[in-house]
C-alpha positions as a Markdown table, in Angstrom:
| # | Residue | x | y | z |
|---|---|---|---|---|
| 1 | Met | 72.9 | -57.6 | 36.1 |
| 2 | Glu | 70.7 | -55.4 | 34.0 |
| 3 | Thr | 69.8 | -56.4 | 30.7 |
| 4 | Val | 70.3 | -52.8 | 29.2 |
| 5 | Arg | 71.6 | -49.8 | 31.0 |
| 6 | Ile | 72.2 | -46.4 | 31.0 |
| 7 | Glu | 74.5 | -44.1 | 32.7 |
| 8 | Ile | 74.5 | -40.6 | 32.3 |
| 9 | Gly | 77.0 | -37.3 | 33.2 |
| 10 | Leu | 75.9 | -35.5 | 36.1 |
| 11 | Glu | 74.3 | -32.5 | 33.7 |
| 12 | Leu | 71.6 | -34.5 | 32.7 |
| 13 | Val | 70.3 | -35.8 | 35.4 |
| 14 | Pro | 67.7 | -33.2 | 35.6 |
| 15 | Phe | 66.7 | -35.3 | 32.3 |
| 16 | Val | 65.5 | -38.0 | 34.8 |
| 17 | Lys | 64.6 | -35.9 | 37.9 |
| 18 | Glu | 62.1 | -33.9 | 35.6 |
| 19 | Gly | 60.5 | -37.4 | 34.5 |
| 20 | Asn | 60.8 | -36.6 | 31.0 |
| 21 | Leu | 63.8 | -39.2 | 30.2 |
| 22 | Ile | 61.9 | -42.2 | 31.9 |
| 23 | Asn | 58.6 | -41.1 | 30.3 |
| 24 | Ser | 60.1 | -41.1 | 27.1 |
| 25 | Ile | 62.0 | -44.7 | 27.7 |
| 26 | Arg | 58.6 | -46.0 | 28.4 |
| 27 | Gln | 57.3 | -44.6 | 25.1 |
| 28 | Met | 60.0 | -45.8 | 23.3 |
| 29 | Arg | 59.6 | -49.3 | 24.8 |
| 30 | Arg | 55.6 | -49.5 | 24.2 |
| 31 | Asp | 56.5 | -48.4 | 20.5 |
| 32 | Met | 59.0 | -50.6 | 19.8 |
| 33 | Glu | 57.1 | -53.9 | 21.4 |
| 34 | Gln | 53.7 | -52.9 | 19.0 |
| 35 | Ala | 56.6 | -52.3 | 16.1 |
| 36 | Asp | 58.7 | -55.1 | 15.9 |
| 37 | His | 56.7 | -57.1 | 18.7 |
| 38 | Tyr | 59.2 | -57.9 | 21.4 |
| 39 | Leu | 59.0 | -57.2 | 24.6 |
| 40 | Ile | 62.2 | -54.6 | 25.6 |
| 41 | Pro | 63.1 | -55.1 | 29.4 |
| 42 | Pro | 63.1 | -52.7 | 32.3 |
| 43 | Ile | 66.1 | -50.1 | 31.6 |
| 44 | Arg | 67.8 | -49.1 | 34.8 |
| 45 | Ile | 69.3 | -45.5 | 34.5 |
| 46 | Cys | 72.3 | -44.0 | 36.7 |
| 47 | Asp | 74.4 | -41.1 | 36.7 |
| 48 | Asn | 78.1 | -41.8 | 36.4 |
| 49 | Thr | 80.4 | -39.3 | 38.0 |
| 50 | Ser | 83.1 | -40.4 | 35.3 |
| 51 | Leu | 81.5 | -39.3 | 32.4 |
| 52 | Pro | 81.8 | -35.9 | 31.2 |
| 53 | Pro | 78.8 | -33.5 | 32.3 |
| 54 | Arg | 76.9 | -34.3 | 29.1 |
| 55 | Gly | 78.3 | -38.2 | 28.1 |
| 56 | Tyr | 76.4 | -41.2 | 28.5 |
| 57 | Ser | 77.2 | -44.9 | 28.0 |
| 58 | Ile | 74.4 | -47.5 | 26.8 |
| 59 | Phe | 75.0 | -51.1 | 28.2 |
| 60 | Ile | 73.4 | -54.5 | 27.1 |
| 61 | Tyr | 74.1 | -57.7 | 29.3 |
| 62 | Glu | 76.9 | -55.7 | 30.5 |
| 63 | Arg | 79.0 | -54.7 | 27.1 |
| 64 | Thr | 79.4 | -51.6 | 26.3 |
| 65 | Val | 77.3 | -50.8 | 22.9 |
| 66 | Ala | 77.3 | -46.8 | 22.6 |
| 67 | Gly | 78.6 | -43.8 | 24.5 |
| 68 | Gly | 78.8 | -40.1 | 23.6 |
| 69 | Glu | 77.6 | -36.8 | 24.4 |
| 70 | Leu | 75.4 | -34.8 | 24.0 |
| 71 | Gly | 75.3 | -31.0 | 22.8 |
| 72 | Tyr | 73.6 | -28.3 | 24.4 |
| 73 | Ala | 71.0 | -28.4 | 22.0 |
| 74 | His | 70.1 | -31.9 | 22.6 |
| 75 | Gly | 68.2 | -33.4 | 25.1 |
| 76 | Val | 66.0 | -36.3 | 26.5 |
| 77 | Ala | 64.7 | -37.1 | 22.8 |
| 78 | Glu | 67.7 | -37.3 | 21.4 |
| 79 | Leu | 69.3 | -39.9 | 24.3 |
| 80 | Ser | 66.4 | -42.3 | 23.8 |
| 81 | Ser | 66.6 | -42.4 | 20.2 |
| 82 | His | 70.6 | -42.9 | 20.2 |
| 83 | Leu | 69.1 | -46.2 | 23.3 |
| 84 | Glu | 66.1 | -47.0 | 20.4 |
| 85 | Asn | 68.7 | -47.2 | 17.8 |
| 86 | Asn | 71.1 | -49.8 | 20.0 |
| 87 | Ile | 68.9 | -51.5 | 21.3 |
| 88 | Arg | 67.1 | -52.4 | 17.4 |
| 89 | Gln | 70.5 | -52.9 | 16.0 |
| 90 | Tyr | 71.6 | -55.4 | 19.3 |
| 91 | Ala | 68.7 | -57.2 | 18.4 |
| 92 | Ile | 69.2 | -57.6 | 15.1 |
| 93 | Glu | 73.0 | -58.7 | 15.6 |
| 94 | Ala | 71.1 | -61.8 | 17.9 |
| 95 | Asn | 69.1 | -62.5 | 15.5 |
Protein backbone atom coordinates (compact mmCIF):
# COMPACT_ATOMS: atom_id res chain seq x y z
CA MET A 1 0.00 0.00 0.00
CA GLU A 2 1.39 3.39 -1.00
CA THR A 3 1.09 6.22 1.47
CA VAL A 4 0.33 8.74 -1.27
CA ARG A 5 -0.81 7.93 -4.80
CA ILE A 6 -2.00 10.12 -7.62
CA GLU A 7 -3.88 8.66 -10.55
CA ILE A 8 -4.07 10.67 -13.73
CA GLY A 9 -6.06 10.59 -16.95
CA LEU A 10 -4.34 9.77 -20.21
CA GLU A 11 -3.91 13.38 -21.39
CA LEU A 12 -1.86 14.10 -18.27
CA VAL A 13 0.58 11.23 -18.84
CA PRO A 14 2.90 13.42 -20.98
CA PHE A 15 3.45 15.61 -17.86
CA VAL A 16 5.04 12.56 -16.25
CA LYS A 17 6.98 11.43 -19.32
CA GLU A 18 8.47 14.91 -19.79
CA GLY A 19 9.55 14.82 -16.15
CA ASN A 20 7.73 18.03 -15.25
CA LEU A 21 5.33 16.44 -12.78
CA ILE A 22 8.03 14.33 -11.14
CA ASN A 23 10.34 17.34 -10.74
CA SER A 24 7.49 19.43 -9.36
CA ILE A 25 6.60 16.73 -6.82
CA ARG A 26 10.25 16.37 -5.78
CA GLN A 27 10.47 20.11 -5.16
CA MET A 28 7.14 20.11 -3.28
CA ARG A 29 8.40 17.32 -0.98
CA ARG A 30 11.62 19.26 -0.28
CA ASP A 31 9.74 22.50 0.38
CA MET A 32 7.28 20.82 2.73
CA GLU A 33 10.10 19.10 4.61
CA GLN A 34 11.87 22.42 5.17
CA ALA A 35 8.76 24.47 5.95
CA ASP A 36 6.72 21.94 7.93
CA HIS A 37 9.49 19.67 9.27
CA TYR A 38 7.94 16.41 8.15
CA LEU A 39 9.01 14.03 5.47
CA ILE A 40 6.59 13.20 2.68
CA PRO A 41 7.05 9.60 1.54
CA PRO A 42 7.51 8.79 -2.15
CA ILE A 43 4.41 9.48 -4.20
CA ARG A 44 3.28 6.89 -6.71
CA ILE A 45 1.96 8.23 -10.01
CA CYS A 46 -0.07 5.99 -12.28
CA ASP A 47 -2.48 6.37 -15.15
CA ASN A 48 -6.13 5.42 -14.88
CA THR A 49 -8.12 4.94 -18.07
CA SER A 50 -11.42 5.20 -16.20
CA LEU A 51 -10.69 8.84 -15.33
CA PRO A 52 -11.57 11.65 -17.74
CA PRO A 53 -8.63 12.47 -20.05
CA ARG A 54 -7.49 15.40 -17.85
CA GLY A 55 -8.82 13.93 -14.62
CA TYR A 56 -6.92 13.09 -11.47
CA SER A 57 -7.51 11.42 -8.12
CA ILE A 58 -5.33 11.79 -5.04
CA PHE A 59 -5.20 8.99 -2.48
CA ILE A 60 -3.66 8.98 0.98
CA TYR A 61 -3.56 5.58 2.64
CA GLU A 62 -5.92 4.24 -0.03
CA ARG A 63 -8.55 6.88 0.83
CA THR A 64 -9.57 9.29 -1.94
CA VAL A 65 -8.88 12.79 -0.64
CA ALA A 66 -9.30 14.80 -3.83
CA GLY A 67 -10.09 14.57 -7.48
CA GLY A 68 -11.12 16.65 -10.39
CA GLU A 69 -10.16 17.69 -13.86
CA LEU A 70 -7.54 20.15 -15.00
CA GLY A 71 -8.60 22.73 -17.54
CA TYR A 72 -6.59 23.04 -20.72
CA ALA A 73 -4.96 26.23 -19.45
CA HIS A 74 -3.74 24.41 -16.33
CA GLY A 75 -0.92 21.99 -15.99
CA VAL A 76 1.72 20.59 -13.71
CA ALA A 77 1.78 23.56 -11.32
CA GLU A 78 -1.93 23.30 -10.59
CA LEU A 79 -1.80 19.54 -10.14
CA SER A 80 1.17 19.84 -7.77
CA SER A 81 -0.63 22.58 -5.86
CA HIS A 82 -3.71 20.35 -5.40
CA LEU A 83 -1.46 17.54 -4.21
CA GLU A 84 0.40 19.77 -1.74
CA ASN A 85 -2.80 21.29 -0.35
CA ASN A 86 -4.34 17.87 0.21
CA ILE A 87 -1.25 16.46 1.89
CA ARG A 88 -1.12 19.49 4.21
CA GLN A 89 -4.83 19.17 5.02
CA TYR A 90 -4.44 15.46 5.76
CA ALA A 91 -1.49 16.18 8.08
CA ILE A 92 -3.54 18.80 9.95
CA GLU A 93 -6.49 16.45 10.36
CA ALA A 94 -4.25 13.58 11.49
CA ASN A 95 -2.83 15.65 14.33
